[in-house]
Backbone as CSV, one residue per row, in Angstrom:
resi,resn,N_x,N_y,N_z,CA_x,CA_y,CA_z,C_x,C_y,C_z
1,UNK,-170.371,-19.714,24.649,-169.635,-19.316,23.484,-168.357,-18.572,24.234
2,UNK,-167.372,-18.766,23.104,-166.019,-18.160,23.542,-165.900,-16.712,23.082
3,UNK,-165.347,-15.789,24.090,-165.208,-14.432,23.913,-164.161,-14.175,22.916
4,UNK,-164.074,-13.214,21.951,-162.836,-13.042,21.095,-161.838,-12.066,21.840
5,UNK,-160.613,-11.917,21.894,-159.706,-11.108,22.386,-160.430,-9.760,22.286
6,UNK,-160.555,-9.222,21.173,-161.103,-7.820,21.126,-162.103,-7.271,21.718
7,UNK,-163.092,-8.275,22.113,-164.121,-8.240,22.753,-164.054,-7.634,24.398
8,UNK,-162.854,-8.238,24.778,-162.572,-8.043,26.152,-161.725,-7.137,26.469
9,UNK,-161.093,-6.192,25.544,-159.980,-5.362,25.931,-160.909,-3.756,25.954
10,UNK,-160.288,-2.903,26.678,-160.761,-1.716,26.936,-160.926,-0.894,25.667
11,UNK,-162.177,-0.098,25.625,-162.642,0.602,24.453,-161.572,1.655,24.419
12,UNK,-161.363,1.863,23.183,-160.110,3.017,22.619,-160.432,4.302,23.463
13,UNK,-161.632,4.752,23.430,-162.069,6.018,23.902,-161.735,6.237,25.167
14,UNK,-161.594,5.440,25.965,-161.312,5.636,27.410,-159.775,5.328,27.805
15,UNK,-158.858,4.980,26.567,-157.501,4.897,27.069,-156.885,6.008,27.209
16,UNK,-155.694,5.887,27.900,-155.291,7.194,28.479,-154.496,8.020,27.382
17,UNK,-154.128,7.488,26.405,-153.267,8.046,25.160,-154.701,9.126,24.536
18,UNK,-155.807,8.635,24.478,-156.835,9.881,24.015,-156.737,11.033,24.526
19,UNK,-156.863,10.978,25.966,-156.642,12.326,26.753,-155.182,13.092,26.442
20,UNK,-154.113,12.170,26.366,-152.838,12.919,25.967,-152.711,13.563,24.661
21,UNK,-153.594,13.133,23.724,-153.298,13.751,22.203,-153.580,15.460,22.193
22,UNK,-154.082,15.675,23.311,-154.433,17.196,23.437,-153.132,17.778,24.036
23,UNK,-152.306,17.105,24.800,-151.187,17.588,25.384,-149.977,17.881,24.323
24,UNK,-149.348,18.293,24.565,-147.845,18.365,23.613,-147.100,17.123,23.455
25,UNK,-147.014,16.523,24.520,-145.870,15.645,24.615,-146.171,14.001,25.012
26,UNK,-147.570,13.933,25.007,-148.221,12.496,25.129,-147.475,11.748,26.259
27,UNK,-147.266,12.284,27.457,-146.637,11.517,28.512,-145.009,11.197,28.544
28,UNK,-144.351,11.723,27.557,-142.910,11.538,27.448,-142.178,12.571,27.691
29,UNK,-142.606,13.612,28.453,-141.920,14.585,28.877,-141.329,15.721,28.027
30,UNK,-140.906,16.993,28.360,-140.529,18.140,27.611,-138.831,18.067,27.454
31,UNK,-138.290,17.619,28.399,-136.961,17.913,28.548,-136.233,16.607,27.884
32,UNK,-136.824,15.113,28.242,-135.920,14.186,27.790,-136.295,13.979,26.448
33,UNK,-137.555,14.142,26.064,-137.921,13.962,24.634,-137.959,12.373,24.131
34,UNK,-139.158,12.189,23.326,-139.140,10.845,22.881,-138.386,10.564,21.574
35,UNK,-137.492,10.172,21.738,-136.364,10.060,20.674,-136.514,8.502,20.529
36,UNK,-135.482,8.264,19.419,-135.728,6.599,18.948,-134.869,5.698,20.020
37,UNK,-133.859,5.596,19.723,-132.889,4.539,20.735,-131.756,5.453,20.963
38,UNK,-131.906,6.202,22.097,-130.948,7.066,22.644,-129.684,6.410,23.140
39,UNK,-129.922,5.421,23.742,-128.463,4.798,24.129,-128.244,3.428,23.566
40,UNK,-128.247,3.346,22.255,-128.238,2.242,21.425,-129.245,1.206,21.550
41,UNK,-129.222,0.079,20.698,-130.094,-1.100,20.499,-129.329,-2.142,21.183
42,UNK,-130.320,-3.150,21.876,-129.959,-4.159,22.708,-128.565,-3.835,23.564
43,UNK,-127.771,-4.796,23.397,-126.455,-4.509,24.445,-125.422,-3.786,24.041
44,UNK,-125.793,-2.561,22.861,-124.874,-2.139,22.652,-124.236,-0.811,23.646
45,UNK,-122.971,-0.814,23.652,-122.265,0.181,24.476,-121.752,-0.730,26.037
46,UNK,-121.651,-1.970,25.636,-121.155,-2.791,27.110,-119.657,-2.119,27.346
47,UNK,-118.935,-2.059,26.409,-117.557,-1.647,26.750,-117.318,-0.095,26.829
48,UNK,-118.336,0.556,26.576,-118.180,2.118,26.274,-119.231,2.811,27.493
49,UNK,-120.387,3.122,26.631,-121.082,4.030,27.525,-121.804,3.327,28.810
50,UNK,-122.026,1.814,28.422,-122.826,1.207,29.564,-121.998,0.090,30.583
51,UNK,-120.586,0.454,30.444,-119.549,-0.357,31.174,-119.889,-0.583,32.506
52,UNK,-120.312,0.478,33.324,-120.428,0.560,34.816,-121.491,-0.707,35.002
53,UNK,-122.564,-0.571,34.212,-123.644,-1.464,34.441,-123.372,-2.909,34.080
54,UNK,-122.547,-2.896,33.431,-122.225,-4.428,32.788,-121.247,-4.875,33.648
55,UNK,-120.336,-4.262,34.116,-119.502,-4.583,35.341,-120.028,-4.768,36.584
56,UNK,-121.186,-4.299,36.806,-121.818,-4.395,38.107,-122.926,-5.568,38.217
57,UNK,-123.497,-5.703,37.358,-124.498,-6.791,37.041,-124.047,-7.960,36.335
58,UNK,-123.013,-7.966,35.348,-122.616,-9.020,34.567,-121.388,-9.008,34.809
59,UNK,-120.775,-9.383,35.686,-119.093,-9.424,35.724,-118.553,-10.755,34.718
60,UNK,-117.739,-10.351,34.170,-116.993,-11.534,33.510,-117.808,-11.926,32.129
61,UNK,-118.589,-10.855,31.889,-119.322,-10.882,30.267,-118.527,-10.911,29.217
62,UNK,-117.166,-10.016,29.169,-116.262,-9.873,28.199,-115.282,-10.749,28.348
63,UNK,-114.636,-11.320,27.275,-113.133,-11.937,27.487,-113.466,-13.228,27.538
64,UNK,-112.259,-14.087,27.442,-112.220,-15.506,27.433,-111.464,-16.165,28.473
65,UNK,-111.866,-17.378,28.485,-111.226,-18.184,29.601,-111.151,-19.685,29.140
66,UNK,-109.949,-20.137,29.714,-109.456,-21.565,29.227,-108.751,-21.934,28.056
67,UNK,-108.664,-23.094,27.348,-108.029,-23.245,26.256,-108.904,-23.812,25.365
68,UNK,-108.662,-23.377,23.964,-109.445,-23.998,22.877,-109.226,-25.433,22.313
69,UNK,-110.104,-26.102,22.260,-109.877,-27.723,21.829,-110.712,-27.531,20.262
70,UNK,-109.811,-27.707,19.146,-110.101,-27.788,17.884,-110.539,-29.060,17.789
71,UNK,-111.589,-29.417,16.823,-112.201,-30.910,16.525,-112.502,-31.555,17.758
72,UNK,-113.178,-31.222,18.670,-113.570,-31.902,19.981,-114.581,-32.936,19.634
73,UNK,-114.019,-34.296,19.862,-114.653,-35.469,19.517,-115.192,-35.808,21.011
74,UNK,-116.425,-36.157,21.131,-117.247,-36.550,22.263,-116.782,-38.199,22.639
75,UNK,-116.649,-38.822,21.585,-116.397,-40.432,21.868,-115.471,-40.738,22.745
76,UNK,-113.965,-40.058,22.543,-113.037,-40.316,23.465,-112.996,-40.162,24.897
77,UNK,-114.091,-39.114,25.310,-113.999,-38.527,26.661,-115.532,-39.287,27.079
78,UNK,-116.337,-40.189,26.454,-117.582,-40.845,26.721,-117.166,-41.732,27.942
79,UNK,-117.572,-41.502,29.283,-117.562,-42.088,30.360,-118.552,-42.495,31.356
80,UNK,-119.833,-42.994,31.119,-120.697,-43.195,32.173,-120.338,-43.636,33.410
81,UNK,-120.760,-43.165,34.562,-120.313,-43.807,35.977,-121.629,-44.334,36.496
82,UNK,-121.348,-45.305,37.459,-122.260,-45.680,38.131,-121.536,-46.052,39.709
83,UNK,-122.387,-45.515,40.798,-121.755,-45.635,42.110,-121.941,-46.936,42.667
84,UNK,-121.240,-47.426,43.399,-120.943,-48.787,44.036,-122.298,-49.244,44.842
85,UNK,-123.121,-48.023,45.209,-124.575,-48.390,46.090,-125.370,-48.868,45.124
86,UNK,-125.155,-48.775,43.758,-126.153,-49.436,42.902,-125.694,-50.713,42.003
87,UNK,-124.587,-51.240,42.506,-124.127,-52.061,41.820,-124.792,-53.501,42.034
88,UNK,-125.361,-53.673,43.297,-126.120,-54.956,43.631,-127.553,-54.755,42.775
89,UNK,-128.115,-53.462,42.666,-129.382,-53.582,41.872,-129.216,-54.161,40.656
90,UNK,-128.008,-54.404,39.893,-128.062,-54.938,38.576,-128.004,-56.367,38.625
91,UNK,-127.931,-57.003,40.028,-128.098,-58.516,40.022,-129.403,-58.773,40.372
92,UNK,-130.048,-58.062,41.331,-131.349,-58.313,41.656,-131.311,-59.149,42.876
93,UNK,-132.430,-59.022,43.726,-132.390,-59.305,44.950,-132.520,-60.904,45.151
94,UNK,-133.049,-61.641,44.418,-133.620,-62.821,44.445,-132.055,-63.882,44.127
95,UNK,-131.412,-63.268,43.037,-129.822,-63.854,42.929,-128.823,-63.474,44.038
96,UNK,-129.178,-62.259,44.460,-128.217,-61.733,45.753,-128.441,-62.808,46.999
97,UNK,-129.665,-63.271,47.174,-130.128,-64.106,48.199,-129.475,-65.654,47.987
98,UNK,-129.646,-65.878,46.724,-128.985,-67.316,46.404,-127.731,-67.229,46.498
99,UNK,-126.869,-66.053,46.239,-125.358,-66.209,46.368,-124.887,-66.060,47.946
100,UNK,-125.988,-65.613,48.764,-125.660,-65.171,50.006,-125.658,-66.602,50.884
101,UNK,-126.600,-67.443,50.278,-126.602,-68.990,50.901,-125.565,-69.710,50.135
102,UNK,-124.867,-69.568,49.279,-123.820,-70.581,48.825,-122.517,-70.782,49.856
103,UNK,-122.158,-71.826,49.853,-120.943,-71.933,50.802,-119.706,-72.372,50.217
104,UNK,-119.897,-72.453,48.761,-118.803,-73.074,47.864,-117.693,-71.784,47.437
105,UNK,-118.096,-70.551,47.827,-117.218,-69.595,47.486,-117.483,-68.695,46.211
106,UNK,-118.498,-69.004,45.511,-118.988,-68.429,44.152,-119.480,-67.150,44.365
107,UNK,-119.212,-66.148,43.538,-119.777,-64.764,43.903,-120.397,-64.341,42.589
108,UNK,-121.024,-63.466,42.559,-121.767,-63.140,41.208,-120.705,-62.181,40.485
109,UNK,-120.575,-62.283,39.133,-119.972,-61.502,38.277,-120.661,-60.294,37.847
110,UNK,-120.381,-59.218,37.871,-121.199,-58.102,37.316,-120.420,-57.262,36.194
111,UNK,-120.688,-57.434,34.948,-120.080,-56.560,34.067,-120.791,-55.242,33.964
112,UNK,-120.234,-54.347,34.482,-121.050,-52.838,34.409,-121.161,-52.265,32.946
113,UNK,-120.265,-52.887,32.112,-120.468,-52.386,30.603,-121.602,-52.748,30.125
114,UNK,-121.991,-53.913,30.389,-123.501,-54.603,29.691,-124.612,-53.420,30.171
115,UNK,-124.467,-52.803,31.257,-125.522,-52.015,31.628,-125.443,-50.627,31.273
116,UNK,-124.107,-50.439,30.247,-124.075,-49.088,29.843,-123.198,-48.171,30.645
117,UNK,-122.351,-48.771,31.483,-121.470,-47.901,32.551,-119.979,-48.296,32.107
118,UNK,-119.154,-47.142,32.136,-117.594,-47.539,31.970,-117.104,-47.675,33.425
119,UNK,-117.420,-46.639,34.006,-116.463,-46.293,35.465,-117.478,-46.657,36.584
120,UNK,-116.428,-47.482,37.721,-117.431,-47.470,38.926,-116.771,-46.617,39.960
121,UNK,-117.467,-45.511,40.448,-116.914,-44.686,41.453,-117.594,-45.142,42.737
122,UNK,-117.000,-44.434,43.866,-117.231,-45.138,45.061,-118.136,-44.152,46.141
123,UNK,-119.167,-44.020,45.626,-120.323,-43.251,46.472,-121.162,-44.259,47.300
124,UNK,-121.617,-44.143,48.716,-122.407,-45.072,49.071,-121.700,-46.420,49.911
125,UNK,-122.654,-47.230,50.270,-121.955,-48.596,51.136,-122.123,-49.630,50.289
126,UNK,-121.304,-50.564,50.433,-121.719,-51.856,49.597,-121.988,-52.893,51.129
127,UNK,-122.908,-53.953,50.991,-122.959,-54.796,52.052,-121.795,-55.955,51.949
128,UNK,-121.803,-56.476,53.321,-120.616,-57.229,53.561,-120.988,-58.724,53.045
129,UNK,-120.971,-58.689,51.579,-121.123,-59.631,50.724,-120.077,-59.696,49.565
130,UNK,-119.350,-60.724,49.422,-118.318,-60.499,48.087,-119.017,-60.698,46.977
131,UNK,-118.130,-59.885,45.971,-118.984,-59.519,44.694,-117.757,-59.232,43.645
132,UNK,-117.786,-59.625,42.500,-117.091,-59.855,41.421,-117.378,-58.548,40.453
133,UNK,-116.787,-57.155,40.381,-117.099,-56.345,39.074,-115.923,-56.202,38.060
134,UNK,-116.773,-56.070,37.143,-115.818,-55.839,35.966,-116.284,-54.583,35.291
135,UNK,-115.285,-53.988,35.125,-115.409,-52.548,34.410,-114.095,-51.769,33.529
136,UNK,-114.357,-50.891,33.025,-113.235,-50.154,32.074,-112.389,-49.416,33.233
137,UNK,-112.952,-48.876,34.102,-112.418,-47.917,35.304,-112.980,-48.150,36.508
138,UNK,-111.974,-48.054,37.538,-112.494,-48.032,38.983,-111.901,-46.638,39.625
139,UNK,-112.716,-45.954,40.377,-111.986,-44.996,41.157,-111.226,-45.653,42.596
140,UNK,-110.263,-44.835,42.976,-109.543,-45.512,44.221,-110.598,-46.085,45.178
141,UNK,-111.666,-45.175,45.541,-112.367,-45.248,46.872,-113.274,-46.303,46.541
142,UNK,-113.708,-46.686,45.371,-114.677,-47.860,44.844,-113.711,-49.112,45.125
143,UNK,-112.478,-48.986,44.476,-111.611,-50.136,44.440,-111.412,-50.767,46.067
144,UNK,-111.312,-49.643,46.708,-111.259,-50.058,48.327,-112.375,-50.866,49.016
145,UNK,-113.502,-50.313,48.537,-114.765,-50.518,49.229,-115.159,-51.803,48.713
146,UNK,-115.155,-52.175,47.659,-115.259,-53.676,46.903,-113.981,-54.702,47.497
147,UNK,-113.120,-54.311,47.653,-112.062,-55.201,48.149,-112.259,-55.174,49.795
148,UNK,-113.003,-54.271,50.434,-112.941,-54.614,51.731,-114.177,-55.306,52.205
149,UNK,-115.409,-55.688,50.960,-116.330,-56.462,51.439,-116.074,-57.503,50.816
150,UNK,-114.804,-57.838,50.557,-114.561,-59.341,49.962,-114.557,-59.692,48.523
151,UNK,-114.576,-58.348,47.677,-114.925,-58.678,46.246,-113.757,-58.513,45.631
152,UNK,-113.814,-58.565,44.549,-112.929,-58.404,43.317,-113.045,-57.324,42.129
153,UNK,-112.037,-56.528,41.661,-112.168,-55.533,40.710,-111.618,-56.180,39.534
154,UNK,-112.141,-56.397,38.315,-111.656,-57.018,37.176,-111.751,-55.791,35.825
155,UNK,-110.604,-55.460,35.497,-110.574,-54.352,34.295,-110.850,-55.119,32.995
156,UNK,-111.529,-54.393,32.267,-111.850,-54.897,30.827,-111.418,-53.929,30.032
157,UNK,-111.474,-54.445,28.649,-110.822,-53.111,27.550,-112.056,-52.544,27.108
């Protein structure tokens, strides 16, 4: 059977506070006194009486930084990226091997926007097999690596 929370806790008669009831201050001291909120509630006094602590433990808590952008729209800045080392995985291994065997110079055309990416960036290595990549944007490094492998970069709107 489940034990209830009240059954497992210490009996009230054994609590420290029962012994302190006879004393005058109940463990809160005679000099400091047990008053309500002597230094303010919450983060009060961050720029006044608690300034040293705020400056020491939370530097830069107050103030502003940067420029404001009124009516920020996410759509114009939406630009998912893909690295060139992931591009061949969009074709698949079987198709890649099939294009490697071809001698007529045909290369696979990969439109990364069909996979939800807008920009191709240059992390990783490409195998020395030509490829045609179609995207809205290319980084300089990605373009260099694709062309070094014998491929082409095609821009699309």
